[in-house]
ZAMAR-718524 format. One record per residue (C-alpha): residue number from 0; x, y, z. Coordinates in steps of 0.25 Angstrom, whole numbers, plus 5000, padded with zeros to 4 digits. Example, Ala and Ser with C-alpha at 12.3 -4.5 7.8 and 13.67 -1.06 7.14 Angstrom:
<sites>
    k     X     Y     Z
    0  5049  4982  5031
    1  5055  4996  5029
</sites>
This chain:
<sites>
    k     X     Y     Z
    0  5291  5194  5655
    1  5289  5192  5670
    2  5281  5180  5677
    3  5268  5179  5670
    4  5256  5169  5671
    5  5243  5168  5663
    6  5231  5160  5667
    7  5219  5156  5659
    8  5207  5148  5664
    9  5195  5144  5655
   10  5181  5138  5658
   11  5178  5130  5646
   12  5166  5121  5650
   13  5158  5131  5656
   14  5159  5145  5662
   15  5162  5147  5677
   16  5150  5147  5686
   17  5149  5158  5697
   18  5156  5150  5708
   19  5168  5146  5698
   20  5169  5160  5693
   21  5170  5165  5707
   22  5181  5154  5710
   23  5189  5159  5698
   24  5188  5173  5702
   25  5194  5170  5716
   26  5206  5164  5709
   27  5213  5176  5704
   28  5210  5191  5706
   29  5217  5195  5693
   30  5210  5184  5684
   31  5200  5187  5673
   32  5189  5177  5677
   33  5176  5174  5668
   34  5167  5162  5668
   35  5176  5156  5657
   36  5190  5161  5660
   37  5200  5165  5670
   38  5213  5172  5665
   39  5224  5179  5672
   40  5238  5184  5670
   41  5249  5187  5680
   42  5262  5193  5680
   43  5271  5190  5692
   44  5260  5181  5698
   45  5252  5169  5695
   46  5238  5163  5696
   47  5235  5159  5710
   48  5221  5153  5707
   49  5218  5138  5708
   50  5219  5133  5694
   51  5214  5119  5697
   52  5201  5125  5705
   53  5198  5134  5694
   54  5198  5122  5684
   55  5189  5115  5693
   56  5180  5127  5694
   57  5175  5130  5681
   58  5188  5132  5672
   59  5192  5121  5662
   60  5206  5127  5657
   61  5218  5133  5663
   62  5230  5140  5655
   63  5243  5146  5662
   64  5255  5152  5656
   65  5266  5158  5664
   66  5279  5165  5660
   67  5287  5155  5668
   68  5284  5143  5659
   69  5270  5138  5663
   70  5260  5134  5653
   71  5248  5126  5659
   72  5235  5121  5655
   73  5224  5115  5663
   74  5211  5109  5658
   75  5200  5105  5667
   76  5192  5092  5663
   77  5179  5091  5672
   78  5177  5077  5668
   79  5192  5072  5667
   80  5200  5068  5655
   81  5192  5058  5647
   82  5204  5048  5646
   83  5208  5036  5654
   84  5218  5039  5664
   85  5228  5029  5658
   86  5227  5037  5645
   87  5227  5051  5651
   88  5240  5048  5659
   89  5248  5045  5647
   90  5247  5060  5644
   91  5247  5066  5658
   92  5260  5066  5666
   93  5255  5073  5678
   94  5264  5085  5677
   95  5264  5092  5663
   96  5250  5086  5660
   97  5242  5082  5672
   98  5228  5078  5676
   99  5222  5083  5689
  100  5209  5076  5693
  101  5199  5084  5701
  102  5197  5081  5715
  103  5183  5076  5712
  104  5177  5071  5699
  105  5183  5067  5686
  106  5188  5081  5682
  107  5202  5086  5682
  108  5212  5096  5676
  109  5223  5093  5665
  110  5235  5101  5667
  111  5246  5104  5656
  112  5258  5111  5661
  113  5272  5107  5657
  114  5284  5113  5663
  115  5293  5122  5655
  116  5304  5131  5660
  117  5300  5146  5663
  118  5300  5154  5650
  119  5300  5142  5641
  120  5286  5145  5635
  121  5283  5156  5626
  122  5274  5167  5631
  123  5259  5165  5627
  124  5250  5176  5621
  125  5237  5172  5628
  126  5233  5159  5636
  127  5219  5161  5629
  128  5225  5156  5616
  129  5226  5142  5621
  130  5213  5140  5627
  131  5205  5135  5615
  132  5216  5124  5613
  133  5215  5120  5628
  134  5200  5119  5628
  135  5200  5111  5615
  136  5210  5101  5621
  137  5202  5100  5633
  138  5189  5097  5626
  139  5195  5087  5617
  140  5201  5080  5630
  141  5187  5080  5636
  142  5181  5073  5624
  143  5192  5063  5625
  144  5202  5067  5614
  145  5215  5063  5619
  146  5223  5072  5610
  147  5224  5085  5619
  148  5230  5076  5630
  149  5242  5073  5621
  150  5243  5087  5617
  151  5244  5091  5631
  152  5255  5081  5633
  153  5262  5087  5622
  154  5261  5101  5628
  155  5266  5096  5641
  156  5277  5088  5636
  157  5287  5100  5634
  158  5290  5100  5648
  159  5304  5104  5654
  160  5303  5093  5664
  161  5302  5083  5653
  162  5312  5076  5643
  163  5305  5076  5630
  164  5313  5064  5626
  165  5307  5056  5638
  166  5292  5062  5637
  167  5284  5051  5629
  168  5271  5055  5622
  169  5258  5049  5627
  170  5249  5042  5616
  171  5246  5051  5605
  172  5231  5053  5602
  173  5226  5050  5588
  174  5223  5063  5580
  175  5233  5072  5588
  176  5236  5081  5576
  177  5221  5085  5577
  178  5224  5092  5590
  179  5231  5103  5584
  180  5220  5113  5587
  181  5222  5114  5601
  182  5236  5107  5602
  183  5243  5118  5595
  184  5239  5129  5605
  185  5241  5119  5617
  186  5256  5116  5612
  187  5258  5131  5609
  188  5254  5135  5624
  189  5264  5125  5628
  190  5275  5131  5619
  191  5276  5119  5610
  192  5276  5117  5595
  193  5262  5114  5589
  194  5269  5105  5580
  195  5272  5096  5592
  196  5257  5091  5590
  197  5260  5087  5575
  198  5272  5080  5580
  199  5264  5072  5591
  200  5253  5069  5581
  201  5262  5063  5570
  202  5259  5049  5574
  203  5244  5052  5579
  204  5234  5045  5570
  205  5221  5053  5566
  206  5209  5051  5576
  207  5200  5041  5571
  208  5187  5048  5566
  209  5178  5042  5576
  210  5187  5044  5588
  211  5184  5058  5590
  212  5169  5057  5586
  213  5164  5044  5590
  214  5163  5046  5605
  215  5155  5058  5604
  216  5146  5052  5594
  217  5144  5039  5602
  218  5141  5048  5614
  219  5131  5057  5606
  220  5124  5045  5601
  221  5122  5039  5614
  222  5114  5051  5619
  223  5099  5049  5620
  224  5091  5060  5613
  225  5087  5066  5627
  226  5101  5067  5632
  227  5105  5073  5618
  228  5094  5084  5619
  229  5099  5087  5633
  230  5113  5089  5629
  231  5109  5097  5617
  232  5100  5106  5626
  233  5111  5108  5636
  234  5121  5112  5625
  235  5111  5123  5621
  236  5107  5128  5634
  237  5119  5125  5643
  238  5134  5129  5642
  239  5137  5121  5629
  240  5152  5120  5634
  241  5148  5113  5647
  242  5138  5104  5639
  243  5149  5100  5629
  244  5159  5097  5641
  245  5148  5089  5648
  246  5146  5081  5635
  247  5160  5078  5633
  248  5161  5073  5647
  249  5150  5063  5643
  250  5157  5060  5631
  251  5170  5057  5638
  252  5163  5048  5648
  253  5156  5040  5636
  254  5169  5039  5629
  255  5181  5030  5631
  256  5192  5037  5639
  257  5204  5033  5630
  258  5197  5032  5616
  259  5207  5042  5610
  260  5216  5034  5601
  261  5231  5036  5603
  262  5245  5031  5597
  263  5257  5029  5606
  264  5269  5035  5599
  265  5278  5036  5611
  266  5286  5049  5606
  267  5294  5057  5616
  268  5291  5071  5617
  269  5305  5074  5611
  270  5301  5066  5599
  271  5289  5075  5597
  272  5297  5087  5599
  273  5306  5083  5588
  274  5295  5080  5579
  275  5289  5094  5582
  276  5303  5101  5579
  277  5304  5093  5565
  278  5290  5097  5562
  279  5292  5112  5566
  280  5305  5112  5557
  281  5297  5106  5545
  282  5286  5116  5548
  283  5296  5128  5548
  284  5302  5123  5535
  285  5288  5122  5528
  286  5285  5136  5533
  287  5298  5141  5527
  288  5295  5134  5514
  289  5281  5140  5514
  290  5286  5154  5518
  291  5297  5153  5507
  292  5286  5149  5497
  293  5277  5160  5501
  294  5288  5170  5499
  295  5292  5165  5485
  296  5278  5166  5482
  297  5277  5180  5487
  298  5289  5184  5480
  299  5284  5178  5467
  300  5271  5185  5468
  301  5278  5198  5471
  302  5287  5196  5459
  303  5275  5193  5450
  304  5268  5206  5455
  305  5280  5214  5453
  306  5282  5209  5439
  307  5267  5212  5436
  308  5269  5226  5441
  309  5282  5228  5434
  310  5274  5225  5420
  311  5264  5235  5423
  312  5275  5246  5426
  313  5280  5245  5412
  314  5267  5249  5406
  315  5268  5263  5412
  316  5281  5266  5419
  317  5278  5281  5420
  318  5266  5278  5429
  319  5275  5271  5439
  320  5285  5283  5439
  321  5274  5292  5442
  322  5269  5283  5453
  323  5284  5283  5458
  324  5284  5298  5458
  325  5271  5298  5466
  326  5276  5289  5477
  327  5289  5298  5479
  328  5280  5310  5479
  329  5273  5304  5491
  330  5286  5303  5499
  331  5289  5293  5510
  332  5298  5281  5510
  333  5287  5271  5507
  334  5283  5279  5494
  335  5298  5280  5490
  336  5299  5265  5491
  337  5287  5262  5483
  338  5292  5272  5472
  339  5306  5265  5472
  340  5300  5251  5471
  341  5291  5256  5459
  342  5302  5262  5452
  343  5310  5250  5454
  344  5299  5241  5448
  345  5297  5251  5437
  346  5312  5250  5433
  347  5311  5235  5434
  348  5299  5235  5425
  349  5304  5243  5414
  350  5317  5235  5414
  351  5325  5242  5403
  352  5336  5252  5403
  353  5327  5263  5398
  354  5317  5259  5410
  355  5328  5259  5420
  356  5333  5273  5415
  357  5319  5278  5416
  358  5318  5274  5431
  359  5331  5280  5434
  360  5327  5293  5428
  361  5315  5293  5435
  362  5322  5291  5448
  363  5332  5301  5446
  364  5321  5311  5443
  365  5313  5308  5455
  366  5326  5310  5464
  367  5329  5322  5457
  368  5315  5327  5460
  369  5315  5323  5475
  370  5330  5325  5479
  371  5327  5326  5494
  372  5320  5312  5495
  373  5331  5304  5500
  374  5322  5293  5504
  375  5317  5292  5490
  376  5332  5291  5484
  377  5336  5280  5495
  378  5323  5272  5491
  379  5326  5273  5476
  380  5340  5269  5479
  381  5336  5257  5487
  382  5327  5252  5476
  383  5339  5253  5466
  384  5334  5265  5459
  385  5345  5275  5463
  386  5359  5272  5462
</sites>
């Protein structure tokens, strides 16, 4: 495959307005642009538009894949990340995973783009397959869920410029294993084993029940009746996605910035990789055992069905001989094989010396009746019915 690049933008919170749509159309003459998306593929060229400006003019998500080893995700947060800077910086390194603040206001762009040697990534099928996972991660981050930020750190840790044994993980958020719904596709986007999340989550305690629900409950309870009605009216009459984004921003402002519980494990990325390899070996062994059990069960079932069929054959052997004759008269390799299997089963069903002689006489008669059917004779020989 030659040089290739695919680019995808999505507007999540609200559709582009006329001005934003016009701006997006000016960024590429080849792109397919709507009020909700911009997508384009290049061969022997690349996207020349202003990614940052597009993300600050209506789009909330950007994905990029190239044939020369680039996988990039950018997420726009109009009101910033809801974490204290001291906590946030434990996950960001400024290179693989970085935060770019807007020139004005509190918003910014989170970028995940580890360095990999050209060709190290397996080719993807469709960037759109990863959009839902990225959107869910963004929404969770906006609501104060710290787990997606750790997932992003995992995705960026496999970097050819970093030594895995020197890269120490940041604090592990509680309930990390529950992030599988979006972490799996994101790890897959960066060509990592999804079991890496399982490895990382081994020492992550469950999230206390009230950690995810209490902030929202407290904020809702704090609303007076008039304000609550205004929110409900807006949700029913305006863009519900935008209304939800605004509500999450209000909730973020009202909640502590570093409320999500974490545990310091201090593992290196090399340790996490080693745990993942062990888990993958165990998973493969389990799959092999399960596959062997399924095969054994299928073989036993096939044997049971055959024995049942053989018992019915002994009741009227001539009926099955007539069936074999009909199959041969129908001609064709498939019919010959069916007739040969039937005769073999009938021979096994009868199981006596006299019965075996009966089948041999029938086969001899059949071949005498059809001396030119060489495929028939070969099939019968293959089934052990002709010497």
